[in-house]
SEGU-235730 format. One record per residue: chain; residue in one letter; x, y, z of N, C-alpha, C in turn. Coordinates in Angstrom, 1 decimal, padded with zeros to 4 digits. Layout:
BEGIN
  mol  type    n_c1    n_c2    n_c3   ca_c1   ca_c2   ca_c3    c_c1    c_c2    c_c3
    A     A       X       Y       Z       X       Y       Z       X       Y       Z
...
% end
This chain:
BEGIN
  mol  type    n_c1    n_c2    n_c3   ca_c1   ca_c2   ca_c3    c_c1    c_c2    c_c3
    A     M  -005.5  -000.9   000.4  -006.1  -001.8   001.2  -007.0  -002.5   001.0
    A     I  -006.6  -004.1   001.5  -007.4  -005.0   000.8  -008.1  -005.4   002.0
    A     E  -010.1  -005.5   001.2  -010.7  -005.0   002.5  -011.9  -006.4   002.0
    A     S  -013.0  -006.5   003.1  -014.3  -007.4   002.4  -015.4  -006.8   003.3
    A     E  -016.3  -007.0   003.0  -017.9  -005.9   003.2  -018.0  -007.1   004.4
    A     S  -017.1  -008.5   005.2  -018.1  -009.0   006.0  -016.7  -008.6   007.0
    A     C  -015.6  -008.1   007.3  -014.9  -007.8   007.9  -014.7  -007.2   009.0
    A     E  -015.2  -007.1   009.6  -015.3  -006.7   011.2  -014.0  -005.5   011.3
    A     W  -013.1  -005.9   011.1  -012.1  -005.3   011.7  -011.3  -004.2   010.4
    A     C  -012.2  -004.6   009.3  -012.1  -003.7   008.4  -013.2  -002.3   008.7
    A     E  -014.1  -002.6   008.8  -015.7  -001.5   009.5  -014.9  -000.9   011.0
    A     I  -014.1  -001.9   011.6  -013.2  -000.8   012.6  -012.5   000.2   012.6
    A     W  -011.6   000.0   011.4  -010.4   000.7   010.5  -011.1   001.9   009.9
    A     H  -012.2   001.5   009.3  -012.5   002.6   008.4  -013.7   003.8   009.6
    A     E  -014.2   002.8   010.7  -014.5   004.2   011.7  -013.6   005.0   012.8
    A     Q  -012.2   003.9   013.1  -011.1   005.1   014.1  -010.1   006.0   012.3
    A     I  -010.3   004.8   011.8  -008.8   005.8   011.0  -009.0   006.2   009.4
    A     G  -009.7   005.4   008.9  -011.0   006.3   007.9  -011.2   007.7   007.5
    A     P  -011.7   008.5   008.5  -012.1   010.0   008.4  -010.6   010.5   008.3
    A     I  -010.0   010.0   008.9  -008.7   011.0   009.2  -007.9   010.5   008.8
    A     Y  -007.5   009.8   008.5  -006.6   009.4   007.1  -005.9   009.8   006.0
    A     P  -006.8   010.4   005.2  -006.3   011.5   004.3  -006.0   012.4   004.5
    A     K  -006.6   013.0   005.4  -006.4   014.1   006.1  -004.8   014.8   006.8
    A     T  -004.6   013.5   007.0  -002.9   013.0   007.5  -001.9   013.8   006.4
    A     A  -000.4   013.3   007.0   001.2   013.7   006.4   001.0   011.9   005.9
    A     E   001.1   011.0   006.4   000.7   009.5   005.6  -000.3   009.5   004.4
    A     G  -001.2   010.1   005.1  -002.7   009.7   004.3  -001.9   010.5   002.6
    A     K  -001.8   012.0   002.6  -001.1   012.2   001.8   000.2   011.9   000.7
    A     F   001.2   011.5   001.9   001.9   010.8   001.1   001.7   009.1   000.1
    A     A   000.6   008.9   000.6   000.3   006.9   000.6  -000.9   007.4   001.2
    A     P  -001.7   008.0  -000.9  -003.2   007.6  -000.3  -003.5   006.2  -000.4
    A     L  -004.8   006.6   000.1  -005.7   004.9   000.1  -006.5   004.6  -001.3
    A     R  -005.8   003.1  -001.3  -006.7   002.9  -002.1  -007.3   001.4  -001.7
    A     R  -008.7   001.6  -002.2  -009.7   000.5  -001.5  -009.8  -000.6  -002.9
    A     I  -009.6  -001.9  -002.2  -010.0  -003.1  -003.2  -010.3  -004.3  -002.1
    A     D  -011.5  -005.3  -002.5  -012.1  -006.2  -002.3  -011.4  -007.0  -002.9
    A     I  -011.8  -007.9  -001.2  -010.8  -009.3  -001.9  -011.2  -010.3  -002.5
    A     A  -013.3  -010.2  -002.7  -014.0  -010.8  -003.2  -013.1  -010.4  -005.3
    A     D  -013.3  -009.5  -005.6  -012.9  -009.2  -007.1  -011.2  -009.3  -007.3
    A     D  -011.2  -009.4  -008.9  -010.4  -009.8  -009.4  -009.1  -008.8  -009.1
    A     M  -007.8  -009.0  -008.7  -006.9  -008.2  -008.4  -007.0  -006.9  -009.5
    A     P  -006.3  -005.8  -009.6  -006.6  -005.1  -010.8  -005.4  -005.5  -011.3
    A     V  -005.0  -004.7  -012.9  -004.1  -005.2  -013.9  -002.4  -004.6  -013.0
    A     D  -002.5  -003.9  -011.9  -001.2  -003.1  -012.1  -000.8  -003.5  -010.7
    A     L  -001.5  -004.4  -009.7  -001.2  -005.5  -008.3  -001.3  -006.6  -008.8
    A     A  -001.7  -007.4  -009.7  -001.1  -008.8  -010.1   000.1  -009.3  -009.7
    A     K   001.0  -008.6  -009.2   002.1  -009.3  -009.3   002.6  -009.5  -007.9
    A     I   001.5  -009.1  -007.3   002.1  -009.0  -005.4   001.1  -010.3  -005.3
    A     H   002.2  -010.7  -004.0   001.7  -011.7  -003.2  -000.1  -011.9  -002.6
    A     P  -000.8  -012.8  -003.1  -002.4  -012.1  -002.8  -002.6  -012.3  -001.4
    A     A  -003.8  -011.7  -000.6  -003.7  -011.4   000.0  -004.8  -012.5   000.6
    A     S  -004.2  -012.9   002.4  -005.2  -014.2   002.8  -006.0  -013.4   003.6
    A     Y  -006.0  -012.5   004.3  -006.4  -012.2   005.2  -007.4  -010.1   005.1
    A     T  -008.1  -010.2   005.7  -008.6  -008.9   005.6  -008.4  -008.2   006.9
    A     P  -008.4  -007.1   007.2  -008.0  -006.0   006.3  -005.7  -006.9   005.7
    A     T  -005.6  -005.7   004.6  -004.2  -006.0   004.2  -003.8  -004.6   003.5
    A     F  -002.7  -004.1   004.5  -002.7  -002.6   003.7  -001.2  -003.1   003.3
    A     V  -000.9  -003.1   002.0  -000.1  -003.5   000.7   000.9  -001.6   000.1
    A     L   002.0  -001.6   001.0   002.4  -000.3   000.6   003.3  -000.9  -001.0
    A     M   002.9   000.3  -001.9   003.7   000.2  -002.9   004.4   001.6  -003.5
    A     E   005.6   001.2  -004.1   006.9   001.9  -005.1   007.1   001.5  -005.6
    A     N   007.1   002.4  -007.2   006.9   002.2  -008.5   006.9   000.4  -008.5
    A     G   005.2   000.4  -008.7   005.0  -001.0  -008.9   005.0  -002.1  -008.6
    A     K   005.6  -001.6  -007.7   006.6  -003.4  -006.7   006.5  -002.7  -004.5
    A     E   006.1  -003.6  -004.8   005.1  -004.1  -003.4   006.5  -003.9  -002.4
    A     V   006.7  -003.1  -000.7   007.3  -002.4  -000.1   007.2  -003.2   001.3
    A     S   005.9  -003.4   001.5   005.5  -003.9   002.2   003.9  -004.0   002.6
    A     R   003.5  -004.9   003.9   002.0  -004.6   004.3   002.4  -004.9   005.8
    A     I   000.9  -004.6   005.9   000.2  -004.7   007.3  -000.9  -005.5   007.4
    A     L  -000.3  -006.4   008.0  -001.5  -007.7   007.9  -002.7  -007.4   009.2
    A     G  -003.6  -007.3   008.9  -004.7  -007.2   010.0  -005.2  -005.8   010.0
    A     Y  -005.6  -005.0   011.6  -005.6  -003.8   011.9  -005.5  -004.1   013.4
    A     P  -004.2  -003.8   014.2  -004.1  -004.3   015.7  -004.6  -003.1   016.8
    A     G  -005.2  -002.1   016.2  -005.4  -001.1   016.8  -005.2   000.3   016.5
    A     E  -005.8   001.6   016.7  -005.6   003.0   016.4  -003.8   002.9   016.5
    A     A  -003.7   002.7   017.5  -001.9   002.9   018.4  -000.7   002.2   017.4
    A     F  -001.3   001.0   018.0  -000.4   000.0   017.2   000.0   000.5   015.4
    A     F  -001.8   000.5   014.4  -001.1   001.1   012.9  -001.0   002.0   012.9
    A     W  -000.3   003.3   013.0  -000.1   004.3   013.4   001.6   003.6   013.0
    A     G   001.8   002.9   013.8   003.3   002.9   014.5   003.7   001.5   013.7
    A     L   003.4   000.8   012.7   003.9   000.2   011.9   003.5   000.5   010.4
    A     L   002.6   001.6   010.1   002.2   002.0   008.9   003.6   004.0   008.8
    A     G   004.2   004.0   010.1   005.3   004.7   009.8   006.6   003.9   009.4
    A     E   006.9   002.5   010.4   007.9   001.5   010.2   008.0   001.5   008.2
    A     A   006.8   001.5   008.0   006.3   001.1   006.2   007.0   002.2   005.4
    A     L   006.3   003.0   005.7   006.9   004.4   004.9   007.9   004.7   005.0
    A     K   008.9   004.2   006.2   010.3   005.3   006.3   010.9   004.1   004.9
    A     K   010.8   003.4   004.5   011.1   002.5   003.8   011.3   003.4   002.0
    A     V   010.2   004.3   002.3   009.9   004.9   001.0   010.0   005.9   000.8
    A     G   010.7   006.6   001.9   011.6   007.8   002.4   010.5   009.3   002.5
    A     F   009.6   008.7   003.1   008.5   009.3   004.0   009.1   009.6   005.7
    A     K   009.1   011.1   006.4   009.6   011.7   007.3   008.6   012.4   007.7
    A     P   008.4   011.6   009.1   007.3   012.2   009.8   007.5   013.8   009.7
    A     E   006.7   014.9   009.9   006.5   015.7   010.1   006.5   016.2   011.6
    A     S   007.7   016.6   011.7   008.1   017.1   014.0   007.0   017.9   014.8
% end
C-alpha cells in the first residue's frame, strides 16, 4: 500500500479495512506492506511504475508487479477488486 499521511482515503481504508485485513484469508495470502509516497521507494520495489495517487495497492509476485488498485473505492468494491487481483497469483477464496 502506497499511502500518504495527508490522504483522506488512506485514513478511511485504515478505519474500514485495516483492522480486519490481516485476519482475512486475503490478508494472510498477501500481507500488507505500507510505503509512504513521500519516501524513497524501497530497493526491492524500485522497478515498479511510480504511484501518482494514494492509496495505491500494488500486488507483487516474485519481485514483479502483477496488479494494482488505484484509490479506495469503498469496502465492497475494494474486496472485489482485490479478489480479482489475487486470482492472478493463484489465490482461491475460502468457500
